[in-house]
N, C-alpha and C positions, 0 to 999 in steps of 0.2 A: 426425474428420469432421465438418464442421458439421451442427448439428442443424437440421432444418426445424421451425419452430415452428407453422407453419399461421396465423400471425397477420399482421396488417398490421404492416409495420415501423414502429417508432417512433423518434423520435431519440434519440440517446444522449447524456445530459448528463453535466456533471462537478460532482461533490460534492467539497468542501474542508472537511475537519473538522480544525482546528487549534488550538492555544493550549496552556497549561501544565496543564490539568486531566485528571483520569482519564477515560477511556472513548472516546478517537477510534478505537483499534484495535477495540474492542468494537462501536463503532457500525457500523464497516465490517464487521466479521464478521456482524452482525446483517443487514446489507443483502446480504452474500454468501448467507446462509442464504436469504432471502426469494427471490433471484435463481435459486437452485438449485431452490427449491420450485416456481417457475413454469417450470421446464424449461430454464433459461439455464445455459450453461457459464461459470465464472468462473475467471480466473487470478489469484493472489494473489503479489505480489512484495513480500516484506519488506526493507527496508533496514536496515541497522545491528541486525538481529535474527537468532536462529537457527531460527525456525519452530517452537519447541518449547512455545509457551504453550497452555494448554488448548485455546482456541478453534482455534487453527491446526492442532494435532495432530488435533482431529476433522474440521475441514474438509478436511484432506489426505486423509482416509478416505473422504470422500463421493464418490460418483459425481457428475460435473458440477463438481468443483472440483480445481485444482491449487495447491499453495503451493510458492514458491521463495523461499528465504531466502538473506540476503546478509551474512554477518558472517565476519570475518577476525580470528582471536585471540579471547580471552576478556576479558570486563571491559566498561568503558564506551568510549565513542569517544574520550574524552580521555586514555585510557591506550593507545592505539594507537601503536606505534613508527612511525617515518616509513615503513619498508618496508610494515608492515601497513596504513598509510593508502594508500599506492599500491596495494597489492593489493586492498584493499576498493574503490577507486575503479575499477580495471580490472573487479573482479566486478560491481558495479553497472552501469557501462556497458554491459558484456556482456549483463546480464539485460535492460536497456532495449532493446538491439538485437534481442535473441531475441524479447522480447514484441512488438515492433513486427512482426516477421516472422511470428509465430504469428496476431497479429491480422489482417494482411493476408491471410493464408492461411484465414481464417474459422474458427480453431479454438476460439476464444472469444467470448463475447457481452457479457462485462463484464472490467474490469481494475481491480483494487485495488493502489494503489502505497502500502503501509504505510510511513510515516515517511520518505516521499520529500521532504518539506519540510526535514526535518531534515538528510537526506543533501546536500541542496542547500547548505544554509547552511553546513555543515561541509566544502564543497569536496569531497566524496566521490562526486560525480556531475556528469557533462557537463550543463549548463543547455541548451545548443542540442539536444542528442540527445534530452533529455526532452521539450523544446517542441516538438520535430518529432513526437514519438511522440503527444503530446497533440493536436496540430494535424491530424495526417494519420492519425489512428486512423479506422476505418470509421464512416460516419455514425450508425450504429445501436448503437455500443458504449458502454455505460455505463462512466463512469470515476469512480473514488473515490481521492481523495488524502488522506493524513494528514501531520501534522508539528506540531511546536511554534511555529514562527515563521508570520506572515501573509506568505508571499512573495509580492511584488507581481505576479510573472508568473502564479502559480498563482490568487491572487486575481481577476485580471483575467480569466481563462479560466472561473472557476467560475460554475455556474448556481445551485448550493446553496452556501451559505458559512455554516458552523457554527462558532462560536467556544466552545471548552470551556475554562471559567475554573476554576481552582482556588481555592476559598474557604477550604478546610479539608481537611486530609489527615493521616491516621495517622503518616506518615513525619516530620511536623513535632513529633511527641511521641515520636520515636525508635522507633516500630513498624516493622519491616522488612517488604519485600513478602511476601505470603502467596500460596502455590500456590493456584490456584483463585479467586482475587480479583484479585490484581494481574498474575498471569501464569498 
């Protein structure tokens, strides 16, 4: 059921965090916390992820947040079989359709689409369906997008555009991802 915030409606803006640097998902999660703390309800769709990183597990337990993850198979996107790619695309397209319906029904005040730019770049998401969701969302819905590439359609729609650049990273020295830090 939609929450009455008792506040004047503000326009919902689009945030796009992109680049090869660490911190895009963490920035989106931080904004989710800020939104929840102000009484807003947040839907988080993770593309190409399993929803099990530390911040997503915690957010999923919070009142006011829902996390939906979209990953078929294990490993990285480049290791997906043709069948897994097709299934992942269908899973992602269905998630976008459902999110659009949920926003239209007033169930959420904000939507985070984590790794949506990467899913687009890899052909694992219908571009027109996503752009329709972005363009036709309720006018007061805050929208956060993340991804590795500066997708032109997403850049054009962004009100906040933040490029996260990797200058140095431990994996360059052979240090594997660490729980609680990278995931």
